[in-house]
LUMFIGU-338441 format. One record per residue: residue number from 1; residue in three letters; z, y, x of N, C-alpha, C in turn. Coordinates in steps of 0.2 Angstrom, whole numbers, plus 5000, padded with zeros to 4 digits. Example, Ala and Ser with C-alpha at 12.3 -4.5 7.8 and 13.67 -1.06 7.14 Angstrom:
+------+------+------+------+------+------+------+------+------+------+------+
| resi | resn |  n.z |  n.y |  n.x | ca.z | ca.y | ca.x |  c.z |  c.y |  c.x |
+------+------+------+------+------+------+------+------+------+------+------+
|    1 |  ala | 5039 | 4972 | 5066 | 5039 | 4978 | 5062 | 5039 | 4984 | 5066 |
|    2 |  ser | 5035 | 4989 | 5064 | 5036 | 4995 | 5068 | 5039 | 5000 | 5064 |
+------+------+------+------+------+------+------+------+------+------+------+
//
This chain:
+------+------+------+------+------+------+------+------+------+------+------+
| resi | resn |  n.z |  n.y |  n.x | ca.z | ca.y | ca.x |  c.z |  c.y |  c.x |
+------+------+------+------+------+------+------+------+------+------+------+
|    1 |  unk | 4895 | 4964 | 5109 | 4898 | 4965 | 5102 | 4899 | 4971 | 5100 |
|    2 |  unk | 4896 | 4973 | 5093 | 4897 | 4978 | 5091 | 4905 | 4981 | 5090 |
|    3 |  unk | 4906 | 4986 | 5087 | 4912 | 4989 | 5085 | 4912 | 4988 | 5078 |
|    4 |  unk | 4918 | 4987 | 5077 | 4919 | 4987 | 5070 | 4925 | 4991 | 5067 |
|    5 |  unk | 4923 | 4994 | 5062 | 4928 | 4998 | 5058 | 4933 | 4997 | 5056 |
|    6 |  unk | 4940 | 4997 | 5055 | 4944 | 4994 | 5051 | 4948 | 4998 | 5047 |
|    7 |  unk | 4949 | 4994 | 5042 | 4955 | 5001 | 5038 | 4961 | 4996 | 5035 |
|    8 |  unk | 4966 | 5001 | 5032 | 4971 | 4997 | 5029 | 4970 | 4999 | 5022 |
|    9 |  unk | 4972 | 4994 | 5018 | 4970 | 4994 | 5011 | 4978 | 4991 | 5008 |
|   10 |  unk | 4978 | 4994 | 5002 | 4984 | 4990 | 4998 | 4983 | 4987 | 4991 |
|   11 |  unk | 4985 | 4986 | 4989 | 4986 | 4983 | 4982 | 4992 | 4985 | 4978 |
|   12 |  unk | 4994 | 4992 | 4979 | 5001 | 4995 | 4977 | 4999 | 4995 | 4969 |
|   13 |  unk | 4995 | 4997 | 4966 | 4992 | 4998 | 4960 | 4992 | 4993 | 4954 |
|   14 |  unk | 4990 | 4987 | 4959 | 4990 | 4981 | 4955 | 4995 | 4977 | 4954 |
|   15 |  unk | 5000 | 4978 | 4961 | 5008 | 4976 | 4959 | 5012 | 4980 | 4955 |
|   16 |  unk | 5011 | 4986 | 4955 | 5016 | 4991 | 4951 | 5016 | 4988 | 4944 |
|   17 |  unk | 5007 | 4988 | 4943 | 5005 | 4987 | 4936 | 5008 | 4979 | 4933 |
|   18 |  unk | 5009 | 4973 | 4939 | 5010 | 4967 | 4937 | 5020 | 4968 | 4934 |
|   19 |  unk | 5021 | 4974 | 4939 | 5029 | 4975 | 4937 | 5032 | 4979 | 4932 |
|   20 |  unk | 5025 | 4980 | 4928 | 5028 | 4986 | 4923 | 5032 | 4993 | 4925 |
|   21 |  unk | 5029 | 4994 | 4933 | 5032 | 4999 | 4936 | 5028 | 5006 | 4936 |
|   22 |  unk | 5030 | 5012 | 4936 | 5026 | 5018 | 4937 | 5028 | 5020 | 4942 |
|   23 |  unk | 5023 | 5025 | 4946 | 5022 | 5027 | 4951 | 5027 | 5032 | 4954 |
|   24 |  unk | 5033 | 5035 | 4947 | 5038 | 5038 | 4948 | 5044 | 5032 | 4949 |
|   25 |  unk | 5043 | 5028 | 4945 | 5048 | 5024 | 4948 | 5048 | 5018 | 4954 |
|   26 |  unk | 5042 | 5019 | 4956 | 5039 | 5016 | 4965 | 5044 | 5021 | 4968 |
|   27 |  unk | 5040 | 5027 | 4968 | 5042 | 5032 | 4971 | 5050 | 5032 | 4974 |
|   28 |  unk | 5054 | 5033 | 4966 | 5061 | 5033 | 4967 | 5063 | 5028 | 4972 |
|   29 |  unk | 5061 | 5022 | 4969 | 5064 | 5014 | 4973 | 5063 | 5015 | 4982 |
|   30 |  unk | 5057 | 5017 | 4984 | 5056 | 5017 | 4989 | 5059 | 5025 | 4995 |
|   31 |  unk | 5060 | 5029 | 4991 | 5064 | 5035 | 4992 | 5058 | 5040 | 4994 |
|   32 |  unk | 5053 | 5041 | 4990 | 5048 | 5044 | 4992 | 5045 | 5049 | 4985 |
|   33 |  unk | 5040 | 5053 | 4986 | 5038 | 5057 | 4981 | 5035 | 5055 | 4978 |
|   34 |  unk | 5032 | 5054 | 4970 | 5026 | 5052 | 4968 | 5020 | 5053 | 4970 |
|   35 |  unk | 5019 | 5060 | 4972 | 5012 | 5060 | 4976 | 5011 | 5056 | 4982 |
|   36 |  unk | 5015 | 5057 | 4984 | 5015 | 5050 | 4992 | 5012 | 5044 | 4989 |
|   37 |  unk | 5015 | 5042 | 4984 | 5013 | 5035 | 4980 | 5005 | 5036 | 4979 |
|   38 |  unk | 5004 | 5042 | 4974 | 4998 | 5042 | 4972 | 4992 | 5041 | 4980 |
|   39 |  unk | 4996 | 5046 | 4985 | 4991 | 5046 | 4990 | 4989 | 5040 | 4994 |
|   40 |  unk | 4996 | 5036 | 4994 | 4993 | 5030 | 4997 | 4989 | 5025 | 4994 |
|   41 |  unk | 4992 | 5024 | 4986 | 4986 | 5021 | 4983 | 4979 | 5022 | 4983 |
|   42 |  unk | 4978 | 5029 | 4984 | 4971 | 5031 | 4986 | 4966 | 5030 | 4993 |
|   43 |  unk | 4972 | 5028 | 4996 | 4969 | 5029 | 5004 | 4970 | 5033 | 5007 |
|   44 |  unk | 4973 | 5040 | 5004 | 4972 | 5047 | 5006 | 4978 | 5048 | 5014 |
|   45 |  unk | 4982 | 5043 | 5013 | 4987 | 5044 | 5017 | 4990 | 5037 | 5018 |
|   46 |  unk | 4991 | 5036 | 5026 | 4992 | 5028 | 5028 | 5001 | 5030 | 5029 |
|   47 |  unk | 5004 | 5025 | 5026 | 5012 | 5024 | 5027 | 5013 | 5022 | 5034 |
|   48 |  unk | 5019 | 5024 | 5036 | 5024 | 5022 | 5042 | 5023 | 5015 | 5042 |
|   49 |  unk | 5026 | 5013 | 5045 | 5027 | 5004 | 5046 | 5033 | 5004 | 5042 |
|   50 |  unk | 5038 | 5008 | 5042 | 5044 | 5009 | 5040 | 5043 | 5009 | 5033 |
|   51 |  unk | 5040 | 5014 | 5029 | 5037 | 5015 | 5023 | 5035 | 5009 | 5020 |
|   52 |  unk | 5031 | 5009 | 5024 | 5026 | 5001 | 5022 | 5031 | 4996 | 5019 |
|   53 |  unk | 5038 | 4994 | 5024 | 5041 | 4988 | 5020 | 5047 | 4991 | 5016 |
|   54 |  unk | 5047 | 4998 | 5015 | 5051 | 5001 | 5010 | 5047 | 5000 | 5002 |
|   55 |  unk | 5041 | 5001 | 5003 | 5035 | 4999 | 4997 | 5033 | 4993 | 4996 |
|   56 |  unk | 5033 | 4989 | 5000 | 5035 | 4982 | 4999 | 5040 | 4978 | 4994 |
|   57 |  unk | 5047 | 4980 | 4998 | 5051 | 4979 | 4996 | 5054 | 4981 | 4987 |
|   58 |  unk | 5052 | 4988 | 4987 | 5054 | 4988 | 4979 | 5048 | 4987 | 4975 |
|   59 |  unk | 5042 | 4983 | 4978 | 5041 | 4981 | 4972 | 5040 | 4974 | 4973 |
|   60 |  unk | 5045 | 4971 | 4977 | 5048 | 4964 | 4978 | 5042 | 4957 | 4981 |
|   61 |  unk | 5038 | 4961 | 4985 | 5035 | 4958 | 4987 | 5034 | 4958 | 4995 |
|   62 |  unk | 5030 | 4952 | 4998 | 5029 | 4953 | 5005 | 5022 | 4959 | 5007 |
|   63 |  unk | 5026 | 4961 | 5014 | 5020 | 4965 | 5017 | 5013 | 4964 | 5016 |
|   64 |  unk | 5012 | 4959 | 5016 | 5007 | 4956 | 5017 | 5003 | 4955 | 5011 |
|   65 |  unk | 5007 | 4955 | 5005 | 5005 | 4955 | 5000 | 5004 | 4962 | 4998 |
|   66 |  unk | 5005 | 4966 | 4998 | 5004 | 4974 | 4997 | 5001 | 4977 | 5002 |
|   67 |  unk | 4999 | 4976 | 5009 | 4994 | 4979 | 5012 | 4992 | 4975 | 5016 |
|   68 |  unk | 4985 | 4976 | 5017 | 4978 | 4973 | 5023 | 4975 | 4976 | 5025 |
|   69 |  unk | 4974 | 4973 | 5033 | 4971 | 4978 | 5038 | 4963 | 4974 | 5039 |
|   70 |  unk | 4957 | 4977 | 5036 | 4950 | 4973 | 5034 | 4946 | 4977 | 5038 |
|   71 |  unk | 4941 | 4975 | 5038 | 4934 | 4977 | 5040 | 4931 | 4982 | 5036 |
|   72 |  unk | 4927 | 4987 | 5036 | 4927 | 4991 | 5031 | 4919 | 4988 | 5026 |
|   73 |  unk | 4918 | 4982 | 5029 | 4911 | 4978 | 5025 | 4918 | 4975 | 5021 |
|   74 |  unk | 4924 | 4974 | 5021 | 4928 | 4970 | 5016 | 4931 | 4963 | 5018 |
|   75 |  unk | 4928 | 4963 | 5024 | 4932 | 4955 | 5026 | 4939 | 4958 | 5031 |
|   76 |  unk | 4942 | 4951 | 5029 | 4949 | 4951 | 5031 | 4949 | 4949 | 5040 |
|   77 |  unk | 4954 | 4952 | 5044 | 4953 | 4951 | 5050 | 4960 | 4952 | 5053 |
+------+------+------+------+------+------+------+------+------+------+------+
//
């Protein structure tokens, strides 16, 4: 069996848009800076588990609706 690379992806921007929430609004609700939200949305920063739950809560969503752990080829795992 070959090694598969996995990546944490997120739907923060989509869910924010659906909620008519700005990055600043989400950052304030989650207790972080706007730059942190930008970095997470752009997959440049992986949030702690606690922060991931804070973001999901701020978006009014389940954590599995916000974050997914997928194979690099895009398939769910």
